[in-house]
C-alpha positions as CSV (number, residue, x, y, z in Angstrom):
1,M,0.0,0.0,0.0
2,I,1.2,3.5,-0.8
3,C,-0.2,7.0,-0.5
4,A,0.2,8.2,-4.1
5,S,-1.2,11.7,-3.5
6,G,1.3,14.3,-4.7
7,R,3.6,11.7,-6.1
8,T,4.5,11.1,-9.7
9,A,4.1,7.6,-11.2
10,A,7.9,7.3,-11.2
11,E,8.1,8.2,-7.5
12,V,5.5,5.6,-6.6
13,L,7.2,2.9,-8.7
14,A,10.6,3.8,-7.1
15,E,9.1,3.6,-3.6
16,L,7.4,0.2,-4.3
17,K,10.7,-1.2,-5.8
18,R,12.5,0.0,-2.7
19,R,10.0,-1.7,-0.4
20,Y,9.7,-4.9,-2.4
21,T,12.3,-6.8,-0.4
22,N,11.1,-5.7,3.0
23,R,10.5,-8.4,5.6
24,P,6.7,-8.8,6.2
25,I,6.8,-7.1,9.6
26,V,8.6,-4.1,8.1
27,E,6.2,-3.9,5.2
28,L,3.2,-4.1,7.6
29,E,4.5,-1.1,9.4
30,A,5.2,0.8,6.2
31,A,1.7,0.0,4.9
32,A,0.1,1.1,8.2
33,Q,2.0,4.5,7.9
34,E,0.8,4.9,4.3
35,E,-2.8,4.1,5.4
36,L,-2.5,6.8,8.1
37,K,-1.4,9.3,5.5
38,I,-4.4,8.4,3.3
39,T,-6.8,8.7,6.2
40,E,-5.4,12.0,7.2
41,L,-5.8,13.4,3.6
42,R,-9.4,12.1,3.4
43,L,-10.4,13.6,6.7
44,T,-8.8,16.9,5.9
45,K,-10.6,17.0,2.6
46,L,-13.9,16.0,4.2
47,F,-13.7,18.7,6.9
48,S,-12.1,21.5,4.9
49,L,-14.2,24.4,3.7
50,E,-12.3,24.7,0.4
51,P,-11.9,21.7,-1.9
52,T,-8.3,20.5,-1.9
53,V,-8.5,18.6,-5.2
54,P,-11.0,19.6,-8.0
55,S,-13.4,16.8,-8.8
56,T,-12.8,15.0,-12.1
57,T,-16.3,13.5,-12.2
58,I,-19.0,14.8,-14.5
59,E,-21.3,15.6,-11.6
60,G,-18.4,17.3,-9.7
61,N,-17.6,19.4,-12.8
62,R,-21.3,20.5,-13.0
63,K,-21.2,21.7,-9.4
64,N,-17.9,23.5,-9.9
65,S,-19.2,25.3,-13.0
66,R,-22.2,26.9,-11.2
């Protein structure tokens, strides 16, 4: 698991390659830390007054164009 927000595809791939040989317990800790980052980003987005990332859905674009 990896939090890809703000990272390029090359950065994500490099991180996954680096972690590929991790022992299971090390990878479990790394995955837990990434899940924490994802949760924090989602909660921040949920409770922020300003959208942090523009919606790319059709419905979201309709709302943003009003």
